[in-house]
N, CA, C and O atoms as a Tripos MOL2 file, in Angstrom:
@<TRIPOS>MOLECULE
protein
  232   231    58     0     0
PROTEIN
NO_CHARGES

@<TRIPOS>ATOM
      1 N         -38.1310   -1.9470  -23.4570 N.3       1 GLU1
      2 CA        -37.5220   -2.6890  -22.3610 C.3       1 GLU1
      3 C         -36.0100   -2.7330  -22.5940 C.2       1 GLU1
      4 O         -35.5760   -3.0510  -23.7010 O.2       1 GLU1
      5 N         -35.1740   -2.4140  -21.5500 N.am      2 PRO2
      6 CA        -33.7140   -2.4260  -21.7330 C.3       2 PRO2
      7 C         -33.1950   -3.8400  -21.9500 C.2       2 PRO2
      8 O         -33.7610   -4.8150  -21.4560 O.2       2 PRO2
      9 N         -32.1040   -3.9220  -22.7000 N.am      3 ALA3
     10 CA        -31.4840   -5.2200  -22.9740 C.3       3 ALA3
     11 C         -30.8190   -5.7360  -21.7020 C.2       3 ALA3
     12 O         -30.2670   -4.9480  -20.9330 O.2       3 ALA3
     13 N         -30.8640   -7.0490  -21.4690 N.am      4 PRO4
     14 CA        -30.2120   -7.5990  -20.2660 C.3       4 PRO4
     15 C         -28.6960   -7.4010  -20.3480 C.2       4 PRO4
     16 O         -28.1010   -7.5110  -21.4200 O.2       4 PRO4
     17 N         -28.0900   -7.1100  -19.2090 N.am      5 THR5
     18 CA        -26.6340   -6.9280  -19.1690 C.3       5 THR5
     19 C         -26.0010   -8.1930  -18.6210 C.2       5 THR5
     20 O         -26.5600   -8.8660  -17.7550 O.2       5 THR5
     21 N         -24.8420   -8.4950  -19.1350 N.am      6 SER6
     22 CA        -24.1360   -9.6760  -18.6350 C.3       6 SER6
     23 C         -23.1190   -9.2360  -17.5920 C.2       6 SER6
     24 O         -22.5450   -8.1510  -17.6920 O.2       6 SER6
     25 N         -22.9020  -10.0650  -16.6100 N.am      7 ALA7
     26 CA        -21.9260   -9.7610  -15.5580 C.3       7 ALA7
     27 C         -20.5290   -9.8420  -16.1540 C.2       7 ALA7
     28 O         -20.2570  -10.7290  -16.9640 O.2       7 ALA7
     29 N         -19.6190   -8.9160  -15.7600 N.am      8 PRO8
     30 CA        -18.2530   -8.9860  -16.2900 C.3       8 PRO8
     31 C         -17.5780  -10.2770  -15.8520 C.2       8 PRO8
     32 O         -17.6970  -10.6960  -14.7000 O.2       8 PRO8
     33 N         -16.8770  -10.8920  -16.7750 N.am      9 SER9
     34 CA        -16.2060  -12.1470  -16.4380 C.3       9 SER9
     35 C         -14.8890  -11.8580  -15.7310 C.2       9 SER9
     36 O         -14.2650  -10.8210  -15.9560 O.2       9 SER9
     37 N         -14.4820  -12.7720  -14.8870 N.am     10 ALA10
     38 CA        -13.2220  -12.6240  -14.1530 C.3      10 ALA10
     39 C         -12.0640  -12.8040  -15.1250 C.2      10 ALA10
     40 O         -12.1640  -13.5980  -16.0610 O.2      10 ALA10
     41 N         -10.9510  -12.0680  -14.9160 N.am     11 PRO11
     42 CA         -9.7980  -12.2410  -15.8070 C.3      11 PRO11
     43 C          -9.2390  -13.6510  -15.6590 C.2      11 PRO11
     44 O          -9.3220  -14.2400  -14.5810 O.2      11 PRO11
     45 N          -8.6750  -14.1960  -16.7260 N.am     12 PRO12
     46 CA         -8.1270  -15.5540  -16.6270 C.3      12 PRO12
     47 C          -6.9870  -15.5950  -15.6190 C.2      12 PRO12
     48 O          -6.1880  -14.6620  -15.5360 O.2      12 PRO12
     49 N          -6.9160  -16.6760  -14.8580 N.am     13 SER13
     50 CA         -5.8550  -16.7840  -13.8560 C.3      13 SER13
     51 C          -4.5500  -17.1690  -14.5390 C.2      13 SER13
     52 O          -4.5360  -17.8960  -15.5310 O.2      13 SER13
     53 N          -3.4610  -16.6650  -13.9850 N.am     14 ARG14
     54 CA         -2.1400  -16.9720  -14.5310 C.3      14 ARG14
     55 C          -1.6730  -18.3170  -13.9950 C.2      14 ARG14
     56 O          -1.9270  -18.6470  -12.8370 O.2      14 ARG14
     57 N          -0.9980  -19.0900  -14.8250 N.am     15 PRO15
     58 CA         -0.4630  -20.3660  -14.3140 C.3      15 PRO15
     59 C           0.6370  -20.0960  -13.2930 C.2      15 PRO15
     60 O           1.3710  -19.1130  -13.4030 O.2      15 PRO15
     61 N           0.7440  -20.9730  -12.3060 N.am     16 LYS16
     62 CA          1.7820  -20.8160  -11.2880 C.3      16 LYS16
     63 C           3.1430  -21.0820  -11.9050 C.2      16 LYS16
     64 O           3.3090  -21.9820  -12.7290 O.2      16 LYS16
     65 N           4.1230  -20.2700  -11.4850 N.am     17 ARG17
     66 CA          5.4800  -20.4400  -11.9930 C.3      17 ARG17
     67 C           6.1990  -21.4800  -11.1570 C.2      17 ARG17
     68 O           6.0530  -21.5240   -9.9360 O.2      17 ARG17
     69 N           6.9570  -22.2940  -11.8110 N.am     18 ARG18
     70 CA          7.7380  -23.3050  -11.1030 C.3      18 ARG18
     71 C           9.1100  -22.7660  -10.7770 C.2      18 ARG18
     72 O           9.6040  -21.8530  -11.4400 O.2      18 ARG18
     73 N           9.7150  -23.3240   -9.7680 N.am     19 GLY19
     74 CA         11.0820  -22.9590   -9.4300 C.3      19 GLY19
     75 C          11.1440  -21.7280   -8.5470 C.2      19 GLY19
     76 O          10.1390  -21.2640   -8.0100 O.2      19 GLY19
     77 N          12.3350  -21.2260   -8.4180 N.am     20 ARG20
     78 CA         12.6010  -20.0920   -7.5420 C.3      20 ARG20
     79 C          12.1040  -18.7980   -8.1750 C.2      20 ARG20
     80 O          12.3360  -18.5480   -9.3580 O.2      20 ARG20
     81 N          11.4200  -17.9790   -7.3830 N.am     21 GLN21
     82 CA         10.9640  -16.7010   -7.8950 C.3      21 GLN21
     83 C          12.1260  -15.7220   -7.9320 C.2      21 GLN21
     84 O          12.9970  -15.7440   -7.0620 O.2      21 GLN21
     85 N          12.1330  -14.8740   -8.9310 N.am     22 ARG22
     86 CA         13.1800  -13.8790   -9.0640 C.3      22 ARG22
     87 C          12.8690  -12.7060   -8.1460 C.2      22 ARG22
     88 O          11.7470  -12.1990   -8.1370 O.2      22 ARG22
     89 N          13.8410  -12.2840   -7.3910 N.am     23 ARG23
     90 CA         13.6630  -11.1920   -6.4470 C.3      23 ARG23
     91 C          14.2350   -9.9160   -7.0500 C.2      23 ARG23
     92 O          15.2670   -9.9510   -7.7200 O.2      23 ARG23
     93 N          13.5730   -8.8010   -6.8150 N.am     24 ALA24
     94 CA         14.0380   -7.5230   -7.3370 C.3      24 ALA24
     95 C          15.3870   -7.1710   -6.7220 C.2      24 ALA24
     96 O          15.6650   -7.5120   -5.5730 O.2      24 ALA24
     97 N          16.2170   -6.4870   -7.4960 N.am     25 ALA25
     98 CA         17.5360   -6.0820   -7.0260 C.3      25 ALA25
     99 C          17.3980   -5.0680   -5.8930 C.2      25 ALA25
    100 O          16.4580   -4.2740   -5.8730 O.2      25 ALA25
    101 N          18.3240   -5.0990   -4.9680 N.am     26 ALA26
    102 CA         18.3230   -4.1630   -3.8480 C.3      26 ALA26
    103 C          19.7650   -3.8860   -3.4540 C.2      26 ALA26
    104 O          20.6710   -4.6460   -3.7990 O.2      26 ALA26
    105 N          19.9710   -2.7930   -2.7280 N.am     27 ILE27
    106 CA         21.2870   -2.4570   -2.1930 C.3      27 ILE27
    107 C          21.2250   -2.7160   -0.6940 C.2      27 ILE27
    108 O          20.3330   -2.2100   -0.0140 O.2      27 ILE27
    109 N          22.1600   -3.4950   -0.1790 N.am     28 GLU28
    110 CA         22.2260   -3.7510    1.2590 C.3      28 GLU28
    111 C          23.5270   -3.1890    1.7930 C.2      28 GLU28
    112 O          24.6000   -3.4800    1.2640 O.2      28 GLU28
    113 N          23.4310   -2.3780    2.8490 N.am     29 LEU29
    114 CA         24.6000   -1.7810    3.4890 C.3      29 LEU29
    115 C          24.6260   -2.2150    4.9420 C.2      29 LEU29
    116 O          23.5860   -2.2530    5.6000 O.2      29 LEU29
    117 N          25.8080   -2.5430    5.4480 N.am     30 ASP30
    118 CA         25.9710   -2.9000    6.8530 C.3      30 ASP30
    119 C          27.0770   -2.0020    7.4010 C.2      30 ASP30
    120 O          28.2560   -2.2140    7.1190 O.2      30 ASP30
    121 N          26.6860   -0.9950    8.1880 N.am     31 VAL31
    122 CA         27.6380   -0.0190    8.7150 C.3      31 VAL31
    123 C          27.4740    0.0480   10.2230 C.2      31 VAL31
    124 O          26.3920    0.3600   10.7200 O.2      31 VAL31
    125 N          28.5320   -0.2400   10.9440 N.am     32 GLY32
    126 CA         28.4980   -0.1450   12.4000 C.3      32 GLY32
    127 C          27.4410   -1.0220   13.0420 C.2      32 GLY32
    128 O          26.8650   -0.6410   14.0610 O.2      32 GLY32
    129 N          27.1720   -2.1910   12.4690 N.am     33 GLY33
    130 CA         26.1840   -3.1030   13.0300 C.3      33 GLY33
    131 C          24.7540   -2.7920   12.6350 C.2      33 GLY33
    132 O          23.8290   -3.4680   13.0860 O.2      33 GLY33
    133 N          24.5540   -1.7800   11.7990 N.am     34 VAL34
    134 CA         23.2090   -1.4340   11.3250 C.3      34 VAL34
    135 C          23.0950   -1.8630    9.8740 C.2      34 VAL34
    136 O          23.9030   -1.4600    9.0370 O.2      34 VAL34
    137 N          22.0880   -2.6820    9.5740 N.am     35 ARG35
    138 CA         21.8790   -3.1350    8.1950 C.3      35 ARG35
    139 C          20.7170   -2.3630    7.5920 C.2      35 ARG35
    140 O          19.6260   -2.3110    8.1600 O.2      35 ARG35
    141 N          20.9660   -1.7650    6.4300 N.am     36 VAL36
    142 CA         19.9510   -0.9910    5.7200 C.3      36 VAL36
    143 C          19.7900   -1.5950    4.3380 C.2      36 VAL36
    144 O          20.7780   -1.8640    3.6540 O.2      36 VAL36
    145 N          18.5420   -1.8100    3.9240 N.am     37 THR37
    146 CA         18.2510   -2.3030    2.5870 C.3      37 THR37
    147 C          17.5140   -1.2150    1.8250 C.2      37 THR37
    148 O          16.4910   -0.7080    2.2860 O.2      37 THR37
    149 N          18.0360   -0.8580    0.6610 N.am     38 ILE38
    150 CA         17.3900    0.1190   -0.2100 C.3      38 ILE38
    151 C          16.8110   -0.6680   -1.3730 C.2      38 ILE38
    152 O          17.5480   -1.2800   -2.1460 O.2      38 ILE38
    153 N          15.4980   -0.6520   -1.4940 N.am     39 GLU39
    154 CA         14.8100   -1.4600   -2.4970 C.3      39 GLU39
    155 C          15.0230   -0.9380   -3.9080 C.2      39 GLU39
    156 O          15.3770    0.2220   -4.1150 O.2      39 GLU39
    157 N          14.8000   -1.8180   -4.8680 N.am     40 ASN40
    158 CA         14.8910   -1.4880   -6.2770 C.3      40 ASN40
    159 C          13.9370   -0.3400   -6.5960 C.2      40 ASN40
    160 O          12.8110   -0.3130   -6.0980 O.2      40 ASN40
    161 N          14.3700    0.5930   -7.4110 N.am     41 GLY41
    162 CA         13.5240    1.7010   -7.8120 C.3      41 GLY41
    163 C          13.7530    2.9700   -7.0140 C.2      41 GLY41
    164 O          13.1610    4.0030   -7.3260 O.2      41 GLY41
    165 N          14.6070    2.9190   -5.9800 N.am     42 ALA42
    166 CA         14.8920    4.1250   -5.1980 C.3      42 ALA42
    167 C          15.6620    5.1100   -6.0710 C.2      42 ALA42
    168 O          16.4930    4.7100   -6.8870 O.2      42 ALA42
    169 N          15.3830    6.3880   -5.8970 N.am     43 SER43
    170 CA         16.0520    7.4090   -6.7020 C.3      43 SER43
    171 C          17.5070    7.5630   -6.2610 C.2      43 SER43
    172 O          17.8390    7.2590   -5.1150 O.2      43 SER43
    173 N          18.3730    8.0310   -7.1560 N.am     44 PRO44
    174 CA         19.7670    8.2750   -6.7720 C.3      44 PRO44
    175 C          19.8800    9.2570   -5.6010 C.2      44 PRO44
    176 O          20.7770    9.1210   -4.7690 O.2      44 PRO44
    177 N          18.9810   10.2440   -5.5290 N.am     45 ALA45
    178 CA         19.0120   11.2030   -4.4220 C.3      45 ALA45
    179 C          18.7120   10.5090   -3.0920 C.2      45 ALA45
    180 O          19.3320   10.8260   -2.0760 O.2      45 ALA45
    181 N          17.7710    9.5720   -3.0900 N.am     46 THR46
    182 CA         17.4410    8.8300   -1.8700 C.3      46 THR46
    183 C          18.6150    7.9630   -1.4350 C.2      46 THR46
    184 O          18.9460    7.9070   -0.2510 O.2      46 THR46
    185 N          19.2430    7.2880   -2.3900 N.am     47 ILE47
    186 CA         20.3930    6.4390   -2.0740 C.3      47 ILE47
    187 C          21.5180    7.2810   -1.4800 C.2      47 ILE47
    188 O          22.1240    6.8890   -0.4820 O.2      47 ILE47
    189 N          21.8050    8.4460   -2.0900 N.am     48 ALA48
    190 CA         22.8560    9.3310   -1.5840 C.3      48 ALA48
    191 C          22.5240    9.8370   -0.1830 C.2      48 ALA48
    192 O          23.4150    9.9410    0.6590 O.2      48 ALA48
    193 N          21.2480   10.1560    0.0800 N.am     49 ALA49
    194 CA         20.8470   10.6440    1.4050 C.3      49 ALA49
    195 C          21.0280    9.5620    2.4660 C.2      49 ALA49
    196 O          21.4830    9.8540    3.5720 O.2      49 ALA49
    197 N          20.6790    8.3230    2.1430 N.am     50 VAL50
    198 CA         20.8300    7.2180    3.1020 C.3      50 VAL50
    199 C          22.3100    6.9850    3.4030 C.2      50 VAL50
    200 O          22.6890    6.8350    4.5640 O.2      50 VAL50
    201 N          23.1450    6.9550    2.3660 N.am     51 ILE51
    202 CA         24.5850    6.7420    2.5760 C.3      51 ILE51
    203 C          25.1780    7.8970    3.3820 C.2      51 ILE51
    204 O          25.9980    7.6710    4.2710 O.2      51 ILE51
    205 N          24.7680    9.1370    3.0790 N.am     52 GLY52
    206 CA         25.2550   10.2930    3.8320 C.3      52 GLY52
    207 C          24.8710   10.2230    5.2990 C.2      52 GLY52
    208 O          25.6800   10.5500    6.1670 O.2      52 GLY52
    209 N          23.6390    9.7980    5.5880 N.am     53 ALA53
    210 CA         23.1900    9.6740    6.9800 C.3      53 ALA53
    211 C          23.9700    8.5860    7.7100 C.2      53 ALA53
    212 O          24.3050    8.7470    8.8840 O.2      53 ALA53
    213 N          24.2610    7.4800    7.0270 N.am     54 LEU54
    214 CA         25.0380    6.4080    7.6550 C.3      54 LEU54
    215 C          26.4680    6.8650    7.9440 C.2      54 LEU54
    216 O          27.0220    6.5400    8.9940 O.2      54 LEU54
    217 N          27.0660    7.6180    7.0150 N.am     55 LYS55
    218 CA         28.4270    8.1290    7.2330 C.3      55 LYS55
    219 C          28.4590    9.0990    8.4040 C.2      55 LYS55
    220 O          29.3850    9.0600    9.2150 O.2      55 LYS55
    221 N          27.4570    9.9700    8.5020 N.am     56 ALA56
    222 CA         27.4150   10.9660    9.5730 C.3      56 ALA56
    223 C          27.2430   10.3130   10.9400 C.2      56 ALA56
    224 O          27.7370   10.8280   11.9430 O.2      56 ALA56
    225 N          26.5420    9.1800   10.9830 N.am     57 GLY57
    226 CA         26.2820    8.5110   12.2510 C.3      57 GLY57
    227 C          27.3750    7.5650   12.6910 C.2      57 GLY57
    228 O          27.3350    7.0670   13.8160 O.2      57 GLY57
    229 N          28.3570    7.3000   11.8360 N.am     58 SER58
    230 CA         29.3980    6.3360   12.2190 C.3      58 SER58
    231 C          30.6620    7.0080   12.6800 C.2      58 SER58
    232 O          31.6270    6.3320   13.0350 O.2      58 SER58
@<TRIPOS>BOND
     1     1     2 1
     2     2     3 1
     3     3     4 2
     4     3     5 am
     5     5     6 1
     6     6     7 1
     7     7     8 2
     8     7     9 am
     9     9    10 1
    10    10    11 1
    11    11    12 2
    12    11    13 am
    13    13    14 1
    14    14    15 1
    15    15    16 2
    16    15    17 am
    17    17    18 1
    18    18    19 1
    19    19    20 2
    20    19    21 am
    21    21    22 1
    22    22    23 1
    23    23    24 2
    24    23    25 am
    25    25    26 1
    26    26    27 1
    27    27    28 2
    28    27    29 am
    29    29    30 1
    30    30    31 1
    31    31    32 2
    32    31    33 am
    33    33    34 1
    34    34    35 1
    35    35    36 2
    36    35    37 am
    37    37    38 1
    38    38    39 1
    39    39    40 2
    40    39    41 am
    41    41    42 1
    42    42    43 1
    43    43    44 2
    44    43    45 am
    45    45    46 1
    46    46    47 1
    47    47    48 2
    48    47    49 am
    49    49    50 1
    50    50    51 1
    51    51    52 2
    52    51    53 am
    53    53    54 1
    54    54    55 1
    55    55    56 2
    56    55    57 am
    57    57    58 1
    58    58    59 1
    59    59    60 2
    60    59    61 am
    61    61    62 1
    62    62    63 1
    63    63    64 2
    64    63    65 am
    65    65    66 1
    66    66    67 1
    67    67    68 2
    68    67    69 am
    69    69    70 1
    70    70    71 1
    71    71    72 2
    72    71    73 am
    73    73    74 1
    74    74    75 1
    75    75    76 2
    76    75    77 am
    77    77    78 1
    78    78    79 1
    79    79    80 2
    80    79    81 am
    81    81    82 1
    82    82    83 1
    83    83    84 2
    84    83    85 am
    85    85    86 1
    86    86    87 1
    87    87    88 2
    88    87    89 am
    89    89    90 1
    90    90    91 1
    91    91    92 2
    92    91    93 am
    93    93    94 1
    94    94    95 1
    95    95    96 2
    96    95    97 am
    97    97    98 1
    98    98    99 1
    99    99   100 2
   100    99   101 am
   101   101   102 1
   102   102   103 1
   103   103   104 2
   104   103   105 am
   105   105   106 1
   106   106   107 1
   107   107   108 2
   108   107   109 am
   109   109   110 1
   110   110   111 1
   111   111   112 2
   112   111   113 am
   113   113   114 1
   114   114   115 1
   115   115   116 2
   116   115   117 am
   117   117   118 1
   118   118   119 1
   119   119   120 2
   120   119   121 am
   121   121   122 1
   122   122   123 1
   123   123   124 2
   124   123   125 am
   125   125   126 1
   126   126   127 1
   127   127   128 2
   128   127   129 am
   129   129   130 1
   130   130   131 1
   131   131   132 2
   132   131   133 am
   133   133   134 1
   134   134   135 1
   135   135   136 2
   136   135   137 am
   137   137   138 1
   138   138   139 1
   139   139   140 2
   140   139   141 am
   141   141   142 1
   142   142   143 1
   143   143   144 2
   144   143   145 am
   145   145   146 1
   146   146   147 1
   147   147   148 2
   148   147   149 am
   149   149   150 1
   150   150   151 1
   151   151   152 2
   152   151   153 am
   153   153   154 1
   154   154   155 1
   155   155   156 2
   156   155   157 am
   157   157   158 1
   158   158   159 1
   159   159   160 2
   160   159   161 am
   161   161   162 1
   162   162   163 1
   163   163   164 2
   164   163   165 am
   165   165   166 1
   166   166   167 1
   167   167   168 2
   168   167   169 am
   169   169   170 1
   170   170   171 1
   171   171   172 2
   172   171   173 am
   173   173   174 1
   174   174   175 1
   175   175   176 2
   176   175   177 am
   177   177   178 1
   178   178   179 1
   179   179   180 2
   180   179   181 am
   181   181   182 1
   182   182   183 1
   183   183   184 2
   184   183   185 am
   185   185   186 1
   186   186   187 1
   187   187   188 2
   188   187   189 am
   189   189   190 1
   190   190   191 1
   191   191   192 2
   192   191   193 am
   193   193   194 1
   194   194   195 1
   195   195   196 2
   196   195   197 am
   197   197   198 1
   198   198   199 1
   199   199   200 2
   200   199   201 am
   201   201   202 1
   202   202   203 1
   203   203   204 2
   204   203   205 am
   205   205   206 1
   206   206   207 1
   207   207   208 2
   208   207   209 am
   209   209   210 1
   210   210   211 1
   211   211   212 2
   212   211   213 am
   213   213   214 1
   214   214   215 1
   215   215   216 2
   216   215   217 am
   217   217   218 1
   218   218   219 1
   219   219   220 2
   220   219   221 am
   221   221   222 1
   222   222   223 1
   223   223   224 2
   224   223   225 am
   225   225   226 1
   226   226   227 1
   227   227   228 2
   228   227   229 am
   229   229   230 1
   230   230   231 1
   231   231   232 2
@<TRIPOS>SUBSTRUCTURE
     1 GLU1         2 RESIDUE 1 A GLU
     2 PRO2         6 RESIDUE 1 A PRO
     3 ALA3        10 RESIDUE 1 A ALA
     4 PRO4        14 RESIDUE 1 A PRO
     5 THR5        18 RESIDUE 1 A THR
     6 SER6        22 RESIDUE 1 A SER
     7 ALA7        26 RESIDUE 1 A ALA
     8 PRO8        30 RESIDUE 1 A PRO
     9 SER9        34 RESIDUE 1 A SER
    10 ALA10       38 RESIDUE 1 A ALA
    11 PRO11       42 RESIDUE 1 A PRO
    12 PRO12       46 RESIDUE 1 A PRO
    13 SER13       50 RESIDUE 1 A SER
    14 ARG14       54 RESIDUE 1 A ARG
    15 PRO15       58 RESIDUE 1 A PRO
    16 LYS16       62 RESIDUE 1 A LYS
    17 ARG17       66 RESIDUE 1 A ARG
    18 ARG18       70 RESIDUE 1 A ARG
    19 GLY19       74 RESIDUE 1 A GLY
    20 ARG20       78 RESIDUE 1 A ARG
    21 GLN21       82 RESIDUE 1 A GLN
    22 ARG22       86 RESIDUE 1 A ARG
    23 ARG23       90 RESIDUE 1 A ARG
    24 ALA24       94 RESIDUE 1 A ALA
    25 ALA25       98 RESIDUE 1 A ALA
    26 ALA26      102 RESIDUE 1 A ALA
    27 ILE27      106 RESIDUE 1 A ILE
    28 GLU28      110 RESIDUE 1 A GLU
    29 LEU29      114 RESIDUE 1 A LEU
    30 ASP30      118 RESIDUE 1 A ASP
    31 VAL31      122 RESIDUE 1 A VAL
    32 GLY32      126 RESIDUE 1 A GLY
    33 GLY33      130 RESIDUE 1 A GLY
    34 VAL34      134 RESIDUE 1 A VAL
    35 ARG35      138 RESIDUE 1 A ARG
    36 VAL36      142 RESIDUE 1 A VAL
    37 THR37      146 RESIDUE 1 A THR
    38 ILE38      150 RESIDUE 1 A ILE
    39 GLU39      154 RESIDUE 1 A GLU
    40 ASN40      158 RESIDUE 1 A ASN
    41 GLY41      162 RESIDUE 1 A GLY
    42 ALA42      166 RESIDUE 1 A ALA
    43 SER43      170 RESIDUE 1 A SER
    44 PRO44      174 RESIDUE 1 A PRO
    45 ALA45      178 RESIDUE 1 A ALA
    46 THR46      182 RESIDUE 1 A THR
    47 ILE47      186 RESIDUE 1 A ILE
    48 ALA48      190 RESIDUE 1 A ALA
    49 ALA49      194 RESIDUE 1 A ALA
    50 VAL50      198 RESIDUE 1 A VAL
    51 ILE51      202 RESIDUE 1 A ILE
    52 GLY52      206 RESIDUE 1 A GLY
    53 ALA53      210 RESIDUE 1 A ALA
    54 LEU54      214 RESIDUE 1 A LEU
    55 LYS55      218 RESIDUE 1 A LYS
    56 ALA56      222 RESIDUE 1 A ALA
    57 GLY57      226 RESIDUE 1 A GLY
    58 SER58      230 RESIDUE 1 A SER
């Protein structure tokens, strides 16, 4: 007879953090009334492409 299996237990919950949550760094550009936000982790090539497109359109 196979041994009984136990159900996997849920991971322990993390305590809630107090105070203001830290927000990831981002680059915000405002060119010609258009605001663009480039989130943290974007590659340098992506950042350069966005800036180039904004320059070409202004």
